[in-house]
C-alpha positions as CSV (number, residue, x, y, z in Angstrom):
1,M,129.2,43.0,42.0
2,N,127.9,44.8,44.9
3,V,124.7,45.2,46.5
4,G,123.9,48.6,45.6
5,E,123.9,47.7,41.9
6,H,121.8,44.6,42.6
7,C,119.1,45.1,45.2
8,R,115.4,46.4,45.0
9,R,115.2,49.9,45.7
10,G,111.8,51.4,47.4
11,V,112.1,50.2,51.1
12,I,109.1,50.4,52.9
13,S,109.3,51.2,56.5
14,I,107.3,51.1,60.0
15,A,108.0,53.0,63.0
16,D,108.3,50.4,65.9
17,S,105.3,51.9,67.8
18,A,103.4,51.3,65.5
19,D,100.5,48.5,65.4
20,I,100.2,45.2,64.1
21,L,96.9,45.6,61.7
22,A,99.0,49.2,60.5
23,A,101.6,46.7,59.7
24,S,99.1,44.3,57.7
25,R,97.6,47.2,55.7
26,L,100.6,48.6,54.7
27,M,102.3,45.2,53.0
28,R,99.4,45.0,52.0
29,D,98.5,48.2,49.7
30,Q,101.8,47.6,49.2
31,H,102.2,43.9,47.6
32,V,104.9,43.7,49.8
33,G,105.9,40.3,52.9
34,F,108.5,42.8,54.3
35,L,108.9,45.9,56.6
36,S,112.1,47.6,57.5
37,V,111.5,48.7,61.2
38,Y,112.5,52.2,62.1
39,H,112.8,53.1,65.6
40,Q,109.5,56.4,66.0
41,G,111.3,59.8,65.2
42,D,114.2,59.0,63.4
43,D,114.0,60.9,60.6
44,V,116.8,59.0,58.3
45,H,114.5,56.0,59.6
46,R,117.4,53.9,59.6
47,P,116.1,49.8,60.4
48,I,116.3,48.4,63.8
49,G,114.3,45.2,62.8
50,V,112.7,43.6,60.4
51,L,108.8,42.6,60.2
52,T,107.4,39.9,57.6
53,D,103.9,38.6,57.1
54,R,105.1,35.0,58.6
55,D,106.0,37.0,61.7
56,I,102.3,38.2,61.8
57,V,100.5,35.4,61.1
58,L,102.7,33.4,63.9
59,Q,103.2,35.5,66.0
60,V,99.6,37.7,66.4
61,T,97.3,35.8,64.2
62,A,98.0,32.2,64.9
63,A,98.7,33.1,69.3
64,G,95.2,35.0,69.0
65,R,96.4,38.3,69.6
66,D,95.1,41.5,69.1
67,P,96.6,43.2,65.9
68,R,94.9,46.9,67.1
69,V,97.0,45.9,70.3
70,T,99.9,44.6,69.8
71,K,102.7,46.9,68.1
72,V,105.3,46.2,65.7
73,H,108.5,46.3,68.3
74,D,106.3,43.0,69.9
75,V,107.1,41.1,67.2
76,M,109.5,42.6,65.0
77,T,113.0,40.2,64.6
78,R,115.4,42.7,66.4
79,Q,119.0,43.5,65.3
80,P,118.4,42.5,61.5
81,L,122.0,41.3,59.0
82,I,122.0,44.7,57.5
83,A,123.8,45.6,54.4
84,N,125.7,48.6,53.3
85,E,125.5,49.5,49.5
86,S,128.8,48.9,48.9
87,D,129.3,45.1,50.5
88,E,129.7,42.6,48.2
89,L,126.7,40.5,46.9
90,R,128.4,36.8,47.3
91,D,129.3,37.6,50.9
92,I,125.8,38.7,51.9
93,L,124.4,35.8,49.9
94,Q,126.6,33.6,51.4
95,V,125.5,35.0,55.3
96,M,121.9,34.6,54.0
97,R,122.1,30.8,53.2
98,L,124.5,29.9,56.3
99,A,121.7,32.0,58.5
100,G,118.5,31.3,56.7
101,I,117.8,34.2,56.0
102,R,115.5,34.8,52.7
103,R,115.4,39.3,52.6
104,V,117.9,42.1,53.7
105,P,117.7,45.4,54.1
106,I,119.9,47.5,52.7
107,V,121.2,50.9,53.7
108,D,123.2,54.1,52.3
109,A,126.4,55.6,53.7
110,R,124.0,57.6,56.3
111,G,122.2,54.3,57.9
112,A,119.0,55.0,55.8
113,P,117.2,53.0,53.7
114,A,118.4,52.0,50.3
115,G,117.2,48.8,49.2
116,V,116.1,45.0,50.1
117,I,118.1,42.0,48.4
118,A,116.3,38.8,48.4
119,I,117.2,35.2,47.8
120,D,114.9,35.6,45.0
121,D,116.6,38.4,43.3
122,A,119.8,36.5,43.7
123,I,118.1,33.6,42.0
124,E,116.7,35.5,39.5
125,L,120.3,37.4,39.0
126,I,122.2,34.2,38.6
127,T,119.6,32.7,36.0
128,G,120.3,35.7,33.7
129,L,123.5,35.3,34.2
130,L,123.5,31.2,33.2
131,C,121.1,32.3,30.2
132,D,124.1,34.6,28.8
133,I,127.0,32.5,28.9
134,S,124.4,29.5,27.4
135,G,123.3,31.6,24.9
136,S,127.5,32.5,24.4
137,I,128.2,28.8,24.2
138,G,125.2,28.3,22.0
139,S,126.5,31.3,19.7
140,E,129.7,29.9,19.6
141,R,128.7,26.2,18.7
142,H,126.3,27.6,16.1
143,R,129.5,29.5,14.2
144,E,131.1,26.0,14.8
145,W,128.4,23.9,13.1
146,R,127.8,26.5,10.3
147,A,131.6,26.8,9.5
148,H,132.0,22.9,9.1
149,A,128.9,23.0,7.0
């Protein structure tokens, strides 16, 4: 299974030169807590960082910084883990687990944003697989019970 098959499409990106107020409003309007950050002027929007709602709370709000003058590049996580669409899902999940990372931007062959994989997505996938397996086992047991009746 590769990451591209299981990531959520529709990455929300923001320029590194944007202010935190704009980033916060974008998160609110798009109902997300994670933004991929690109360098201002990069038409492909290659990720150079990530910004989370937690980054904003801890590094801006709690620190008493003005979100109108604080820039995304001031608080973003630089050099984030980035996965290619073709990377193996299990490998990325293992790195995420070991590093304590909850979300990873996924890029296509050009380096453009293609999606995001989150630990929650992996849990959903695993839960679905387990339900499928248990459903198959339950169906087989049901057939066995009916055969013996």
